[in-house]
N, C-alpha and C positions, 0 to 999 in steps of 0.2 A: 504494500500500500504506500502511496506517496502522500506526504504531508508537507505543506509549506511552512517553514519556520516563521513564527509570529514576530520574531525579532529582526531577522536579517533578510527574509524572503527566499532563502535557499530551499530547494526541494530536497527532502530527505526520504529515503526509502526505508520503511519500517517493516520488518518481517511480520508475516501474518499472525504468528504466535506471540508477538510482543504488543504491549499497549503503547499507543502514541503518547499517553500521559506521562510515561516514565522515560521517554526518549530525549536524548540531547542532540542538538543540531551538529552535524558533522562540520559545519563551516564556522559558526560563532560559539559553539559549546553551550549555549543557553538551552533551557527546556524548549522543545519544539512547540508545545502547546500546554498551557497551564490550567485548563479547565475553567477559564474565565474569558469573557468576550474580548476579542482582539479589535483594536481601533484600526479601521481601514481608511485609506486616503485615496485620492485620485490616482496616485502613483502606484499603489500596491493592490488595489481592489481586484482588478481582473486576473492578475497572477494568482491571488489567493483563492478566488472563486473557481477559476478554470483548472488549476493544477492540483488541488486537493482531491483525493479519492473519496473522502467522507462527505456526507451531506453537510451543508452550512446554513445556519439560520442567521440572517442579517437584520439588525434593527436600524432602520433609518430614523434619526431623531434630531432634535435641536435643543440647545441649552435653554432657550426661552420657553420651551413647550412644557406646560404643567403635566399633561397626561404622559409625556415621554419620561419625565422625572419620576412620576408615580409608578410607572411600569418597570423602571430600571432595576429595582431590587428583585422583582420576580424574574426578570430576564437573567440576571446574574445567578440567582439561586438555581434555576433550571439548567443553566450552563454548567454549574458545578456538579449537578447530578447526572449529567448526560455524557457517558463515555463514548458513545458511537456517533456523536455529532460534534461539529465545531460551531462556535458562536462568534459573531462579529458585530461591530457597531460602525455606522457611518454618520458623522455629524453633517447633516444636510446644509448647514449654514457655511461651513468651511470647505466642504467637499462638493461643490456645486456641479462639477462636470459629471461625476458618477451619479449623483442624484438625478440629474437631467436625463442621462442615458438609461437609468432605471425607471424613468417616467414616474417619479414620486410626486403625487398630487396632494397628499395630506400626510401628516405625521402624528403619532408614530405609524410607520408602515413596516411590517415584517415580511421578508421574502425568504422562502426556502429554496436553496439552490442545491443541485446535485450534478457534479461533473460539468460545471459551467452553465447549466441550463436552469432556468426558473421553473420550479415545480408548482409553486402556489404562492400567493401573497394575501395578506390581511391587513387592514388599516384599523387603527384605534387601539387604545390601551387594553391589555389583557391582564387578568390576574394569573397567578401561578397555575392553577388548575385549568383555566381556559387555554393558557399557552401550551401546556402539556397535551391537552386534547387536540389542539390544532396541529401540533407537531406529529402526533400519532396518525392523524389523517393524512398528513403529507408523506410520512414514511410509508403508509399504505399505498400511495400512488407510485412508489418506486418499482 
């Protein structure tokens, strides 16, 4: 399985019998993924989305958005509980190119990606149980 390092962007090959949560990047020696949402930018978004073999849930948010801030703890909590998924965040205020290419019309918007393709999206703040339910529906579409 291939996992893009959340620190340096290097693509790491992780053996199928090993967890990506315990893996260190062969390039920068940091943990490849730490079970918490990765901040994506215009510069690293497409590499992270297209080169990871695991599904990715991306939260498009903004600092001034009350519902975005309210949902952030639930998003982080679900990320910490999910070994078979990666989680990322895109600040729509500072990363406007990616937000435009993803056709973000309202925030928060969550998009579920797998191998570079959008599987599903949902807009509006979700609680932890709603978020888990939506993710399970997305996984069922794979």
